[in-house]
FINU-795923 format. One record per residue (C-alpha): residue in one letter; x, y, z; residue number from 1. Coordinates in pm, whole numbers, plus 50000, padded with zeros to 5 digits. Example, Ala and Ser with C-alpha at 12.3 -4.5 7.8 and 13.67 -1.06 7.14 Angstrom:
residues 2
+------+-------+-------+-------+-----+
| code |     u |     v |     w | pos |
+------+-------+-------+-------+-----+
|    a | 51230 | 49550 | 50780 |   1 |
|    s | 51367 | 49894 | 50714 |   2 |
+------+-------+-------+-------+-----+
end
This chain:
residues 190
+------+-------+-------+-------+-----+
| code |     u |     v |     w | pos |
+------+-------+-------+-------+-----+
|    m | 55174 | 86420 | 56181 |   1 |
|    i | 55087 | 86690 | 55927 |   2 |
|    v | 54879 | 86984 | 56046 |   3 |
|    g | 54720 | 87228 | 55806 |   4 |
|    l | 54700 | 87576 | 55953 |   5 |
|    t | 54468 | 87808 | 55767 |   6 |
|    g | 54269 | 88127 | 55813 |   7 |
|    k | 54205 | 88455 | 55641 |   8 |
|    m | 54459 | 88732 | 55621 |   9 |
|    g | 54477 | 88929 | 55946 |  10 |
|    c | 54337 | 88653 | 56170 |  11 |
|    g | 54670 | 88571 | 56335 |  12 |
|    k | 54757 | 88249 | 56153 |  13 |
|    s | 55129 | 88332 | 56141 |  14 |
|    t | 55128 | 88407 | 56513 |  15 |
|    v | 54970 | 88067 | 56578 |  16 |
|    a | 55239 | 87910 | 56357 |  17 |
|    e | 55511 | 88081 | 56565 |  18 |
|    i | 55359 | 87949 | 56889 |  19 |
|    l | 55342 | 87596 | 56744 |  20 |
|    k | 55706 | 87631 | 56638 |  21 |
|    e | 55802 | 87730 | 56994 |  22 |
|    l | 55621 | 87418 | 57114 |  23 |
|    g | 55839 | 87200 | 56888 |  24 |
|    a | 55655 | 87171 | 56558 |  25 |
|    k | 55832 | 87225 | 56226 |  26 |
|    v | 55652 | 87503 | 56039 |  27 |
|    v | 55647 | 87514 | 55659 |  28 |
|    d | 55570 | 87873 | 55562 |  29 |
|    v | 55378 | 87833 | 55235 |  30 |
|    d | 55376 | 88211 | 55170 |  31 |
|    k | 55755 | 88210 | 55189 |  32 |
|    i | 55767 | 87918 | 54945 |  33 |
|    g | 55538 | 88117 | 54716 |  34 |
|    h | 55781 | 88410 | 54726 |  35 |
|    e | 56071 | 88176 | 54641 |  36 |
|    v | 55877 | 88031 | 54347 |  37 |
|    l | 55835 | 88385 | 54207 |  38 |
|    k | 56216 | 88409 | 54181 |  39 |
|    e | 56243 | 88107 | 53948 |  40 |
|    e | 56325 | 88205 | 53589 |  41 |
|    t | 56059 | 87978 | 53434 |  42 |
|    v | 55791 | 88133 | 53655 |  43 |
|    k | 55915 | 88485 | 53585 |  44 |
|    d | 55905 | 88415 | 53209 |  45 |
|    q | 55550 | 88274 | 53226 |  46 |
|    l | 55421 | 88562 | 53436 |  47 |
|    k | 55590 | 88818 | 53209 |  48 |
|    q | 55404 | 88667 | 52910 |  49 |
|    l | 55075 | 88663 | 53101 |  50 |
|    f | 55086 | 89000 | 53279 |  51 |
|    g | 55349 | 89202 | 53095 |  52 |
|    p | 55685 | 89355 | 53188 |  53 |
|    e | 55523 | 89613 | 53419 |  54 |
|    i | 55513 | 89355 | 53702 |  55 |
|    f | 55895 | 89365 | 53715 |  56 |
|    c | 56133 | 89593 | 53895 |  57 |
|    q | 56509 | 89546 | 53843 |  58 |
|    g | 56464 | 89198 | 53696 |  59 |
|    e | 56251 | 89064 | 53981 |  60 |
|    i | 55874 | 89037 | 54014 |  61 |
|    d | 55736 | 89331 | 54206 |  62 |
|    r | 55489 | 89148 | 54430 |  63 |
|    k | 55297 | 89466 | 54507 |  64 |
|    k | 55240 | 89542 | 54136 |  65 |
|    l | 55149 | 89179 | 54068 |  66 |
|    a | 54906 | 89182 | 54362 |  67 |
|    q | 54735 | 89493 | 54228 |  68 |
|    i | 54675 | 89316 | 53897 |  69 |
|    v | 54562 | 88977 | 54023 |  70 |
|    f | 54349 | 89094 | 54317 |  71 |
|    e | 54151 | 89329 | 54091 |  72 |
|    d | 54046 | 89055 | 53849 |  73 |
|    e | 53930 | 88712 | 53959 |  74 |
|    e | 54020 | 88554 | 53623 |  75 |
|    k | 54375 | 88691 | 53639 |  76 |
|    l | 54409 | 88555 | 53992 |  77 |
|    k | 54307 | 88210 | 53868 |  78 |
|    i | 54558 | 88228 | 53581 |  79 |
|    f | 54832 | 88333 | 53824 |  80 |
|    e | 54746 | 88046 | 54061 |  81 |
|    r | 54754 | 87790 | 53777 |  82 |
|    v | 55118 | 87889 | 53721 |  83 |
|    v | 55241 | 87898 | 54080 |  84 |
|    h | 55028 | 87659 | 54286 |  85 |
|    p | 55160 | 87332 | 54136 |  86 |
|    m | 55519 | 87442 | 54204 |  87 |
|    i | 55430 | 87551 | 54558 |  88 |
|    k | 55261 | 87217 | 54627 |  89 |
|    r | 55565 | 87024 | 54498 |  90 |
|    r | 55800 | 87224 | 54721 |  91 |
|    v | 55576 | 87174 | 55024 |  92 |
|    m | 55571 | 86800 | 54960 |  93 |
|    e | 55952 | 86800 | 54942 |  94 |
|    s | 55964 | 86982 | 55277 |  95 |
|    i | 55734 | 86723 | 55431 |  96 |
|    e | 55947 | 86436 | 55299 |  97 |
|    d | 56253 | 86587 | 55469 |  98 |
|    s | 56071 | 86619 | 55803 |  99 |
|    s | 55968 | 86412 | 56099 | 100 |
|    g | 55749 | 86476 | 56401 | 101 |
|    i | 55483 | 86743 | 56381 | 102 |
|    v | 55484 | 86943 | 56057 | 103 |
|    v | 55261 | 87250 | 56032 | 104 |
|    l | 55167 | 87378 | 55686 | 105 |
|    d | 55105 | 87749 | 55742 | 106 |
|    a | 54886 | 87828 | 55438 | 107 |
|    a | 54587 | 88060 | 55404 | 108 |
|    l | 54504 | 87890 | 55073 | 109 |
|    l | 54552 | 87537 | 55207 | 110 |
|    r | 54246 | 87399 | 55027 | 111 |
|    r | 54293 | 87597 | 54702 | 112 |
|    i | 54652 | 87474 | 54661 | 113 |
|    g | 54539 | 87117 | 54742 | 114 |
|    l | 54750 | 87089 | 55057 | 115 |
|    n | 54450 | 86993 | 55273 | 116 |
|    q | 54473 | 86645 | 55118 | 117 |
|    l | 54813 | 86599 | 55285 | 118 |
|    c | 54691 | 86686 | 55635 | 119 |
|    d | 54603 | 86464 | 55929 | 120 |
|    v | 54431 | 86755 | 56103 | 121 |
|    i | 54339 | 87112 | 56008 | 122 |
|    i | 54337 | 87413 | 56237 | 123 |
|    t | 54150 | 87726 | 56127 | 124 |
|    v | 54229 | 88059 | 56289 | 125 |
|    k | 53942 | 88304 | 56275 | 126 |
|    c | 53845 | 88643 | 56411 | 127 |
|    d | 53584 | 88912 | 56365 | 128 |
|    e | 53602 | 89106 | 56039 | 129 |
|    r | 53632 | 89429 | 56237 | 130 |
|    k | 53947 | 89292 | 56398 | 131 |
|    i | 54088 | 89187 | 56058 | 132 |
|    f | 54043 | 89540 | 55924 | 133 |
|    e | 54200 | 89689 | 56236 | 134 |
|    r | 54507 | 89463 | 56213 | 135 |
|    l | 54556 | 89508 | 55839 | 136 |
|    r | 54520 | 89887 | 55860 | 137 |
|    e | 54800 | 89879 | 56119 | 138 |
|    r | 55010 | 89690 | 55860 | 139 |
|    g | 54956 | 89966 | 55605 | 140 |
|    f | 54678 | 89823 | 55390 | 141 |
|    s | 54403 | 90055 | 55259 | 142 |
|    e | 54035 | 89972 | 55310 | 143 |
|    e | 54005 | 89890 | 54939 | 144 |
|    e | 54311 | 89659 | 54942 | 145 |
|    i | 54172 | 89476 | 55245 | 146 |
|    r | 53832 | 89429 | 55079 | 147 |
|    r | 53986 | 89300 | 54754 | 148 |
|    r | 54218 | 89057 | 54930 | 149 |
|    l | 53950 | 88926 | 55164 | 150 |
|    s | 53710 | 88873 | 54874 | 151 |
|    a | 53986 | 88665 | 54707 | 152 |
|    q | 53988 | 88449 | 55021 | 153 |
|    n | 53615 | 88370 | 55025 | 154 |
|    d | 53688 | 88000 | 54980 | 155 |
|    i | 53875 | 87978 | 55311 | 156 |
|    v | 53631 | 87781 | 55520 | 157 |
|    e | 53627 | 87711 | 55890 | 158 |
|    e | 53717 | 87347 | 55928 | 159 |
|    g | 53879 | 87116 | 56173 | 160 |
|    i | 53978 | 87275 | 56501 | 161 |
|    i | 53874 | 87641 | 56523 | 162 |
|    i | 54086 | 87887 | 56718 | 163 |
|    e | 53922 | 88227 | 56770 | 164 |
|    n | 54168 | 88516 | 56789 | 165 |
|    n | 53972 | 88827 | 56885 | 166 |
|    f | 54168 | 88920 | 57192 | 167 |
|    d | 54529 | 88948 | 57302 | 168 |
|    l | 54839 | 88736 | 57254 | 169 |
|    v | 54813 | 88583 | 57604 | 170 |
|    s | 54463 | 88452 | 57524 | 171 |
|    l | 54576 | 88322 | 57184 | 172 |
|    r | 54884 | 88149 | 57329 | 173 |
|    s | 54666 | 87975 | 57589 | 174 |
|    k | 54425 | 87847 | 57321 | 175 |
|    v | 54708 | 87721 | 57099 | 176 |
|    m | 54875 | 87544 | 57391 | 177 |
|    d | 54545 | 87373 | 57479 | 178 |
|    v | 54505 | 87253 | 57120 | 179 |
|    y | 54869 | 87137 | 57110 | 180 |
|    k | 54831 | 86937 | 57432 | 181 |
|    r | 54506 | 86782 | 57320 | 182 |
|    l | 54639 | 86684 | 56977 | 183 |
|    f | 55001 | 86599 | 57027 | 184 |
|    e | 55039 | 86501 | 57388 | 185 |
|    g | 54707 | 86320 | 57421 | 186 |
|    g | 54685 | 86193 | 57064 | 187 |
|    v | 54427 | 86303 | 56807 | 188 |
|    g | 54087 | 86312 | 56968 | 189 |
|    g | 54247 | 86233 | 57305 | 190 |
+------+-------+-------+-------+-----+
end
């Protein structure tokens, strides 16, 4: 069974992924795959041509510099995604082929990358915007960075099973365990 796990930045999606992993699911971290793709020479060459040498530091793509460029300009973000998303999707599909049991695709941009088409069920993690800002400020993001990144995630829609994460870890763990039991121990819809 393939589960798509999505939600905006700061909602706790990665925490939900960790809990699902503890419960026995294999988690495919799509962000991590995206970081690996940025290390490929063909991708580095393409991005250098598109965005210039200033996105590099010691021969590697400086993700912070790249983020500043693409999150400030919607068209540049689309160009960037046209380069990396097909490669990310291919790698995710390879990970799925090598897996059995419950596979969770941890991907904020599940739909934009086209991974939602591979899923049997989708779980969306959501929380209040105030909570998102609070969590991301704790992680060192400025108000402006948070606004830009969230606006780039406007297409993340609530779909499938919704898990609200406005409270503490104990509450979140309980909700995830309930969903896990309902889906995987009782069968979908059971």
